[in-house]
N, C-alpha and C positions, 0 to 999 in steps of 0.2 A: 377268023382267028384271033386278030386282036380282042375281040370282044369276048372269045371264049378263054384267052390268057388272062383276061383281066378277071374273068368269073373265076378260073383257077385260083389265082392269085388272093383275091377276097376270100375264098372257102379257106386257102391256108392260113391267112392271118387270122379269121376269126375260131379257127381251129385251135391253134395256139395261144389265142388271149387268155391270159391269167385273170382270175376272179379276184375282184377286189374282196379284201378282208371285211367282215361285216363289223360295224361299229359295236363297241363294246355298250351294254345296257347301262343306262344311266341308273344308279341305286338311288330310290327316295327315302330321304331321312327326316323324320322329326320328332318331336317327345312324344306324340300318339301314334306314329307308326311302329310296331314290333319291328325290332332288328331280327334278320333271319339268317340262318346259317343252313344253307341246303343239304340234304343227305349227301355223305360221303366228302362233304367238303370242311376245310379247317376254319376254326375259331382264329380269328386273327387279331393279335395284339397290335395297334401302331405304335410307334416310337417315332418322336419330334425332337429333334436334337442337332446341333450343326456339324456336319460333317466335312466341311470345307472353312476356309478363311480363318482368322486369328483366332477363333474360339473351337477349331475342330479337334485339339487335343482333348478339352475336358468334354466336349461334347461326344466325342467319338465313345470316349470311356463311359460316361452316363448311357449311351445306348448298348454298351457291352454289358454294362452293370444289369441292365434290363434282361437282356440275354440271358445273362447268369441266373437271375431272379425265376424266369422262365423255368430254365432248366432244372433249378432245385426244386421249384412248385411242381414240377412232373414226377420228380425224384421221390417226393413225399406224399404225392397224391394219386399218382397214375400219371400216363402219357397221354391221358385223352380225357375229356371232358364229355362224359354222357354219349361216347362213341365218336367224338370228333377230335381229329388232332390240333394242336395249339401252334399256329405260326406266327412270328414276328416280322412285320413290315416296318422298316426304317426309312424315314425321310429326311432330308437335309433343311433344316429350318431356319438357318442364318442367323439364328440367336438374335441379336437385336434389331435385326432388318425385319421390321414388322409386314412387310409387302411379302417378303420369301417365306415367313410363317407360315402367313394365312395362303399361300398357294401351295405349301406342303399339306396344310390341312384339307384343303379341297383335293388334293391328291388321295389323301388318306381315306377321306369319307366314301373316294369311290371304291374303296376296295370290299368286295364282295366278303361277307362274314366278319367284318369290323366290329367289334364288341367295346373298344375303348382306346384312349390313347395315353401312351405314358410319356408326359412332357405337357406343354412346349418347355424348353431348356431355359430361356432367358424371359425377364420380365416385361420387356418391351414386346417381343413377338408373342408372349402369352397375352398380354392385353387386348393386341389387336385379334387374336385368333379365339380366344374365351367365347365371344359372342356366334362365331361360327360354329363351333361344335355344340353350343347351348340350342342353337336355333336347329341343329340335327339330332339332338336328343343323344348325343354321345359322351359318355363320361370321359373328363383328362383328369389324371393326377401328375401334378408336376412335383419332382424332387428338387427342384434347385430354382424355380422362379420365386423370388423373395419380395418382392414390391409390397408394401405394406396393406394398401387396399385392393389388391388383386380379388381376393375372396369376398370380401364385404360388398365390394361393388358390382361385382358380376350380375348379369342378368337375372330375374327372379326366379329361374328354372333350377338355379344351383348346381349345374353339372360340373363345376371346376373344383378340384380338392387340391391339397399339395400336401407332403411328407415332409418339405422344407418348413423351416421357420419363417418368421416374417422379418423385414429390415428393421421394423421399429425395436424389436427386441433384438437383433444384433447391434442396431446402434446403441443401445441401452446398456449392453454388454460392454460394447466398447467406450461409452462414457465413464461408466463404473471402473474400468480396468484402466483406463487412462488417467484418471483421477486418484483412485484409491491405490492402486499398484504400481502405476509408473510415476506417481506424485507430479504428473505434468500440470501446470499452471498457465502457460502460454501455447496454445495450439494453431496450427494451419491446417485447416481441413479443407481438400480440394476434390470435386466431383469431375467425372468425364462428360458431364452434358446429358446421359443417357437415363431413361428412366430408374434404372436400378441405382445407379451412382447418386444422382440428386436425391431420391429416397432415403438411401443409406445415409449420406452426410446430413441430411435435415435432421434424421433421428437421432445420430451421434452427437451432433450441435446441441440438440434439447438436453441429452443426458448431461453432456459435459458442463453445460452454462448451468444446469441445475445442480451442480456439484461446485461450483465456485470456478471454472475454468474459463479463461478468456479465449475466445475463440474466432478467429479470422478465415473468412471464407473465401475461396476463390474455384472457378470453373474452366476447364479445358475442353477441347472438342476431341472426340475418338477420332484415334489416326495421326494425332500430333506425333511428332518425333523430336522435335526441337524444343525443350523445355529450359533453355539457358538462361531467357531474361527471368522466367518465373522462379527458377533455383536461385538465381543471383539476389532477386529480390527477399526470397524466404530467408536464405543464409544471413542477410543483412539486417535481420529482424529479431534474431536471437529465437527463436521459439524453440519450447522443449521437445516438441513433438509434432512430426506432420504426418497427417493421416491422408490416405487417398481411397477416395469411394468410386472404382473402376475396375476394368480388367488389366490384363495384359495384352500387348507388350508394353501398354503405357506406363502402368506402375513401376516396371522393370526400368525403363528409360527415364523416367522422371526420379526414381532412387538414384541410378547412377550420376545424373547431371546435378541431382543436390550436393552429392558428396564431392563430385568434382568442382562444384562452386563454393565448397567450405563447409557446407553444413554438417555439423557435429553431433547434433541431437538424435531423438529417437525415431525411428519411422515404423509405420505400421499401415496395413490395408486390410480390405474385406475379404470376402471368401471368393470373389470373383478374380483375385489376384493371386491366390493362395497356391503354395507348393513349388514342385520342379519348375513350372513355366516362368516362376520369378526368380528362383534359387540360379537354375542353371546359366540365363544369360549374364545374371550380376556375378556369379561364382560364389562358392560357399563362402569363403573368407569374407568376401565384403558384404554378404548378406546376414552374418553374424549378429544375432540381436534383434532382428527385424520380428514384428509381431504381427499376428493375423487373429482378426475375428471371424471365426467359423470356418473351422478346419475340419480335416478328415477325422471321422470317429474312429477309435480303435474296431478294427474288423476281425471277427473270429476266423481262427487258423483255416477250419474248415470251407468258409466261404472264399479266403484267400487262395487257397488250393484248386476250389472248383474254377475261380476266375482265371488261374493260371492255366489249368487244363483245356479251357474252352480258347481261351484267347493268347496261350504263350508267353504271357507275361503277369506281374501281379498288378493291382490298379495302383496308379502313381499321379494320375494329372488332375484327377476331379476331387472336390472335397465333397461330394454329393454321391459317392457310389452306394452308399448304406442306404440312403433316402430311395433312391430308384429300385433297389431291389426291393424294398418294402413296397412301394409302389404297386409293382408287379404282383406282389404276394396278395395284398388289397384287392385289386382288380380281378384275378383269378378265383380267389375266394368268393367275391361276391357273384361273379358269372356261373359258378358251379352251384351256388346257392338258389338262383332265380331262373336260371335257363329250363325250359320246357320241352321235354321230348314230344314229339309228335308223330303222328301214324306213319307218315313218309319216311320216316329217319332223319327229318330236319329237326333244328331247333330253334325256338322263337324265345325273344328276351324282351319283357317289357321294358323301355329306357327309364321309366319312372322307377319300378321295381329295382332296376339295377342301381341306378342312383341314391336309392334309399338304403340299399344294403350296403352301399360304399360308406353313405354317411354313418352308417351303425357299426360301422368298423370298431373293433377293441382287440388290437394286435399287441399282445403282451409282451412277445419275445422277439420284436424285429431286428433286423440287423442295425438300426439306428436307435434302438431303445423301444419303449412300450408307444403305440400310437393310437389315438383315437382324432375324431373331428369334432369340430363346435357347429352351431348350425351354419355358419358361412362357408364351411369348408377349409377352414384353416387348422393347421396340427394344434392337438392339445393332448397332455397326458389323460390317459383315461379315467375317468369320473371327474374330471374339470371341465366345466361348462362356461366360466368367465376367465378366460386368458390374461386378460391384462389385470385383473385384479389378483389373479393367482400368481403371477410376476410381481406385481406391486407389493404384495403380502410378504414374499420372500424376501425381497430387497430390503423392506424396512427392518425384517430380521436378520438382515446381513448374509443370506444365505446364497451366493454366487452360484451355488452347484444347481440352483433351480433351473440353469439354461441348459444344464446336461439332459434334463428330463424333455427338453426340445429338439434333442439333437443339435446342439449348439455350444462347441467350446473354443475357447483362445488357445493360440499356442506360439512358439517361438522358434526361431533358427537357433539352434544351438549346436555348434561343432557339424555343422553342414547338414543336421537334420533336423525334422519339423517335431517338437516336442509339445505335447498337450499339457496346459497348465489348470486342468480341472479335470475331474473323473478318475477311473481306475487306470492306476500306472502313472498319474500325473508328476511332470518334473516341476521343478522349482523356478521361478523367474529369476534371469540373471540380469 
């Protein structure tokens, strides 16, 4: 009886045993292996952006802009590409936390039907993940990673592109603006120790010193909240202008502590500290007169309406909304151009053909302006091959509006609002 009971119990257990789920198939990717979108499956656009942590507001808005870009592309071109729906897959990339950006890349690369990446969002994360995407033969187009050498120093496959400008150009604009418009002669320039901040500060210093400005450099660590010692030091040195190359909340904290220490001069920062994430904690009245290099471009009313309809609010936290929308348009245009329909209903895409189609882009009517790419993958105006020469020639001619052609404008806080200082509807520096 005991044996019979044991046998019955074992039978009952085996009958109710749950089957283990099958492991997901590993997607094989390299530059020589075609991208395959199986019949009935969607084309996947990956988005790499920070969704948590101190950069979540800007990162979430960048990913939202990519979603709006997909929606607008479908409205203009149809909801499918050769019979396949279009899906967006967003992964949290940690911004400057390179290891997290690589982990986000690894997750995205396992997405069946992935055709390309919009992002990564930040320069440090991009630098770490660009080789990962290149090894997989997957195009990535960042709308906000601005470190100067990212594109030129990428692996020889050149699968990385950006609709954002470069830090050396932003630094040149900051240097010109500081010397010619702000008339500063003694500048204190601070970076946050990150790849983006150091690169931007280096470029700004070169441009400032080239125009006769005396520059003192310092560096802080990201995550610092007490800048009182540095603020007191700067206040005692009578600088005309303090520039910060880094992110919020450090930019806002440093500014408030500078004012508390008695610093009366001008203050400015780069695109990573731009906008409401700076003004709101500081207060509109206290932020009056602060200048930024790399501000949000004027957005078409229909784009703002589409953004509001999809997300319930207008764009307000990122300076790169326009660049992310354009990155999506460029990627989907290229996919539509090179995807091949197979007899079984699947699509195949040659990675090199997709990369070359992106590189050949001539987007004349982008949200951020006209966009093309040079041989490295850096943004240039259509028809321009030598970006540095193009900018140098315009600067020699005294044409600061050249930066507008790269989606790069300075702005100032005036009456609690951000007012662009070049381009359509530009205000006057106060």
